Structure formats: C-alpha cells, structure tokens
C-alpha positions in Angstrom: 0.0 0.0 0.0 2.9 2.4 0.8 4.3 1.8 -2.7 1.0 2.7 -4.3 0.7 5.8 -2.2 4.3 6.7 -3.2 3.6 6.3 -6.9 0.3 8.3 -6.7 1.7 11.1 -4.6 4.8 11.4 -6.9 2.4 11.7 -9.9 0.4 14.4 -8.0 3.6 16.2 -7.1 4.8 16.2 -10.8 1.3 17.2 -12.0 1.2 20.1 -9.6 4.7 21.3 -10.6 3.6 21.1 -14.3 0.6 23.4 -13.6 2.8 25.9 -11.7 5.4 25.9 -14.5 2.7 26.5 -17.2 0.9 29.2 -15.4 4.1 31.0 -14.3 5.1 31.1 -18.0 1.7 32.6 -18.9 2.0 35.3 -16.3 5.6 36.1 -17.3 4.7 36.4 -21.0 1.6 38.5 -20.1 4.0 41.1 -18.7 6.4 40.9 -21.6 9.2 39.2 -19.7 12.0 38.0 -21.9 11.5 34.4 -23.2 15.1 33.7 -22.4 14.6 34.7 -18.8 11.5 32.5 -18.7 13.4 29.5 -20.0 16.5 30.0 -17.9 14.7 30.8 -14.6 11.0 29.8 -14.5 11.4 26.5 -16.4 14.6 25.6 -14.5 13.2 26.5 -11.1 9.8 25.1 -12.1 11.2 21.6 -12.9 13.1 21.7 -9.6 9.8 22.3 -7.7 9.3 18.6 -7.0 12.8 18.3 -5.5 12.2 21.4 -3.4 8.8 20.3 -2.1 10.1 16.8 -1.3 13.2 18.1 0.4 11.5 20.9 2.4 8.8 18.4 3.6 11.6 15.9 4.6 13.5 18.6 6.5 10.3 19.7 8.2 9.8 16.1 9.4 13.4 15.9 10.6 14.4 13.6 7.8 17.5 15.4 6.6 19.0 12.3 4.9 16.0 12.2 2.6 16.3 15.9 1.9 20.0 15.9 1.0 20.1 12.6 -0.8 17.2 13.7 -3.0 19.2 16.7 -4.2 22.4 14.7 -4.7 20.6 12.0 -6.6 18.7 14.5 -8.8 21.9 16.3 -9.7 23.5 13.0 -10.7 20.5 11.9 -12.7 20.0 15.2 -14.4 23.5 14.9 -15.9 24.0 11.2 -16.4 20.4 10.3 -17.4 18.7 13.5 -18.7 21.7 15.1 -20.5 22.7 11.6 -21.8 19.2 11.2 -23.2 19.5 14.6 -24.9 22.7 13.6 -26.6 21.4 10.2 -27.7 18.0 11.5 -29.0 18.8 14.8 -30.7 19.8 14.5 -34.3 21.9 17.6 -34.7 23.4 19.1 -31.5 24.9 22.5 -32.3 24.0 24.9 -29.5 24.1 28.6 -30.3 25.0 29.5 -26.7 28.4 29.0 -25.2 27.4 27.0 -22.2 31.0 26.7 -20.9 31.8 30.4 -20.6 28.3 31.4 -19.5 26.6 28.5 -17.7 28.4 25.3 -16.8 30.6 27.0 -14.1 27.3 28.0 -12.4 26.5 24.3 -12.0 30.0 23.6 -10.6 30.3 26.5 -8.1 27.4 25.6 -5.8 28.5 21.9 -5.7 32.0 23.0 -4.5 30.3 25.4 -2.0 28.1 22.6 -0.8 31.2 20.4 -0.2 32.8 23.1 2.0 29.5 23.4 3.9 29.2 19.8 4.9 32.8 19.4 6.2 31.6 20.4 9.6 28.8 17.8 9.4 25.8 20.2 9.1 24.2 22.6 6.7 23.2 25.4 8.9 20.6 28.2 8.4 23.5 30.6 7.7 24.7 28.2 5.0 21.2 28.2 3.6 21.2 32.0 3.3 24.5 31.8 1.4 23.1 29.2 -1.0 20.1 31.3 -1.7 22.3 34.4 -2.2 24.3 32.4 -4.8 21.1 31.6 -6.7 20.3 35.3 -6.6 23.7 36.0 -8.1 23.0 33.5 -10.9 19.6 35.1 -11.7 21.3 38.6 -11.8 23.8 37.2 -14.2 21.1 35.8 -16.4 19.3 39.2 -16.4 22.4 41.0 -17.4 23.3 38.4 -20.1 19.8 38.3 -21.6 20.4 41.4 -23.6 22.8 39.5 -25.9 20.5 36.5 -26.3 18.0 36.2 -29.1 14.6 35.6 -27.7 13.6 33.1 -30.5 16.0 30.5 -29.1 13.2 29.2 -27.0 10.0 27.8 -28.3 7.6 29.6 -26.0 4.6 31.4 -27.5 2.6 34.2 -26.0 -1.0 33.2 -25.1 -3.3 35.9 -26.4 -6.2 34.4 -24.5 -4.6 35.0 -21.1 -7.1 35.3 -18.2 -6.5 35.9 -14.5 -9.7 34.1 -13.8 -8.3 31.0 -15.4 -4.6 31.4 -14.4 -4.9 32.1 -10.6 -7.1 29.0 -9.8 -4.8 26.8 -11.8 -1.7 28.3 -10.1 -3.2 27.7 -6.6 -4.3 24.2 -7.6 -0.7 23.4 -8.7 0.7 24.8 -5.4 -1.7 22.6 -3.3 -0.9 19.5 -5.4 2.8 20.1 -4.9 2.5 20.6 -1.1 0.3 17.5 -0.6 2.2 15.4 -3.1 5.5 16.2 -1.4 4.2 15.4 2.0 2.8 12.0 1.0 5.8 11.2 -1.1 8.2 11.7 1.9 5.9 9.8 4.3 5.4 6.8 2.0 9.1 6.7 1.0 10.1 6.6 4.7 7.6 3.8 5.3 8.9 1.8 2.4 12.5 2.2 3.7 11.5 1.0 7.1 9.5 -2.0 5.8 12.4 -3.2 3.6 15.1 -2.3 6.1 16.6 0.1 3.6 18.0 3.5 4.7 16.2 6.7 4.0 19.3 7.8 2.1 19.0 5.0 -0.5 15.2 5.7 -0.9 15.9 9.4 -1.4 18.9 9.1 -3.7 17.1 6.6 -6.0 13.3 6.5 -5.8 12.6 10.1 -4.9 15.5 11.5 -6.9 14.3 9.7 -10.0 10.7 10.7 -9.5 11.5 14.4 -9.0 13.9 14.3 -12.0 11.0 13.3 -14.3 10.0 17.0 -15.1 13.6 17.7 -16.3 13.6 14.5 -18.3 10.3 15.3 -20.0 11.1 19.0 -20.7 14.6 18.3 -22.0 13.7 15.3 -24.2 10.8 17.2 -25.6 13.1 20.2 -26.4 15.8 18.0 -27.9 13.2 16.2 -30.1 12.2 19.7 -31.4 15.8 20.6 -32.1 15.8 23.1 -29.2 19.1 21.8 -27.7 20.0 25.2 -26.1 16.8 25.0 -24.1 17.4 21.3 -23.2 20.9 21.8 -21.9 20.1 25.1 -20.3 17.3 23.5 -18.4 19.6 20.8 -17.0 22.3 23.3 -15.9 19.7 25.7 -14.4 17.9 22.8 -12.6 21.1 21.6 -11.0 21.9 25.1 -10.0 18.5 25.4 -8.4 18.7 22.0 -6.7 22.0 22.8 -5.0 21.1 26.4 -4.0 17.3 26.9 -3.7 16.3 23.3 -2.7 19.0 22.7 -0.1 18.8 26.3 1.0 15.0 26.2 1.5 15.2 22.8 3.3 18.0 24.0 5.6 16.1 27.2 6.4 13.3 25.1 7.7 15.6 23.1 9.9 19.5 22.8 10.0 20.4 19.5 8.3 23.2 17.2 9.8 25.1 15.0 7.3 27.8 12.4 7.8 29.7 13.1 4.5 32.1 10.2 5.0 29.2 7.7 5.1 28.0 8.8 1.7 31.3 9.6 0.1 30.7 7.6 -3.1 27.5 9.4 -3.9 29.0 12.8 -3.2 32.0 12.1 -5.3 29.8 10.8 -8.1 27.9 14.2 -8.1 31.3 16.0 -8.3 32.6 13.8 -11.1 29.3 14.2 -13.1 29.4 18.0 -12.7 33.1 18.2 -13.8 32.2 16.0 -16.8 29.4 18.4 -17.7 32.0 21.3 -17.6 34.5 19.2 -19.7 31.8 18.4 -22.3 30.7 22.0 -22.6 34.3 23.3 -22.6 35.2 21.0 -25.5 31.8 21.2 -27.2 31.6 17.4 -27.1 27.8 17.3 -27.8 27.9 13.8 -29.3 26.4 10.4 -28.8 29.8 9.2 -27.5 29.5 11.8 -24.7 26.0 10.5 -24.0 27.3 6.9 -23.7 30.1 8.1 -21.3 27.5 9.7 -19.1 25.4 6.5 -19.1 28.5 4.6 -17.9 28.7 7.0 -14.9 25.0 6.3 -14.3 25.6 2.6 -14.4 28.4 2.8 -11.8 26.2 4.9 -9.6 23.2 2.6 -9.7 25.4 -0.5 -9.3 26.9 0.9 -6.1 23.5 1.9 -4.8 22.0 -1.5 -5.4 24.9 -3.2 -3.6 24.2 -1.1 -0.5 20.5 -2.1 -0.4 
C-alpha cells in the first residue's frame, strides 16, 4: 500500500509542478518578460519544484537524509540520465549558446560550496542563506546576459487568451498539489524504507530523486526532439543550480540538516565527477552520442553501487 501511495503522490507532485510551470510562463509572458529569462529561470526553477517540495517536507519532518540525498541523486540523474538522453536523442546538436563560458561554471560552483559546507557535518541556516544568495547572483547574471541573447532561441509562444480568472485557480491548484504530493511522497518513501530495512538515504537518492527528476527529463527530451538543444541543456544546468542552492537552501532554512559526509562519500564524489564531466563536455563542445554513452557509464556505476548497498 505504501508503494501505491508513493507512486500516486509522486504523480500528483509532478502534475502540480507542471501546472505551476505552465501558469508561471503565462504570467511572465503576459507582462512581456523575456522568453530567455522564462526558459532559464522559470522552467529551470519550475522543474526543480518537486525536489524542493520533497526536500522541504523531509527537512520539516526531521528527515535530513531524505532531503539531502534527493538533491544529490537528482543532480547526478540530471547529468547522467537526462543530459545523456538529450545527446542520444537529438539528431543535430549544435547549440548557439556558449554553455562553458556562460553557464556550466554556475553548475559547478554551488557543488563546491556545498562540499565546503558539509565538512563540519551540518548545513546550517546561515549556510542556507549563502546558498540562496548564490542563486540570486545567478539570476542577476542571467538578467544582465539576456540582452545579448536572441529571444527566439526558446519555443515559447505568448498566449493571447490570457485570463487571470483561469490562471490564478490553476496556479493555486498546482501549489496545493505540490505541497500535498510532497508530504505523502516523503511519508510513504520513509515507510517503504523501514518495511524493507533500507536506509532513507537510499530511498531518497534513487526513488525520490528519479521521480522528482522526471520533469527535467520530459522537458529536456521534448526540447531535444524539437531541435531546441539550447533549451534542453540550459534547463539541466539551471535545474542543477536550483537544486543545490534553492532546494537545499530552503530545506536548511526550515531546519538545520546534519550530514555524515564520510558515510555517503561515493554518492557525493559521483555528483562532483558528473558535474566536472558536464564542464568538460561544454568546454570542448563534445555534444555527441559518445559523450552520452560516457554519461550513461557513470550512471551505471552509480546505480550498481547503490544496489549493492541495499
């Protein structure tokens, strides 16, 4: 029964996030906000909503292992699964944007900051504020950089039939679904872990991380299939940035989160290696199927180690 509740609540969580993303885009377009900004911030932050809701709910319940493992697992899957899928599916990968000089470093910096923060065994509320400040710096960078970016790089169309009467109820519905979906996801995942004698860390880093990474997977594959590789890659980078800063930051603001880094060294190192591999790929413009296969190999090693620890 717990597994059924987990699947249903995860579906509700993702559905709610999808409603929030769609309605946020409508509002932004209604006020003539740049399409690039919408894609780089609203879509990236929106697809990270499931991770944030699940992690905040876990932190509120004192389950810091679920909260942190969810983010680490999502970051790993976004690169080794979602980005790999983009490389393997897209026919012609030739991004207009220089992701190395403009974006990939923003995915690496918060990971390195996160490593420094967990050395003392806890992510404090002060650490949380610093992470949120880092996300603010990234958004400021995007706003300044947006002037040089062509708005037609993203496939977002203005909805001429915009209506507050329609948008506000859908926005609130999405918010309610996200909150309730996150709560039941965490509770059912914790129950599953206890019934099978599996640690909450394993449940968070595999089951919850995979479920909350589905929006990134759907958005990126859809964009790649349409030839919008810039949007697909940008969504992954922005989502990882949001995961490490906003998701962990919001969860730690609710309650300081203790973590025994040495006990989960392999997972943390895998996240670091995957992020450096992302930087290496963008630096050398290795947007090929071979790069996708390399990422899948990292994913295989990660899953193999996780399964051995169950």
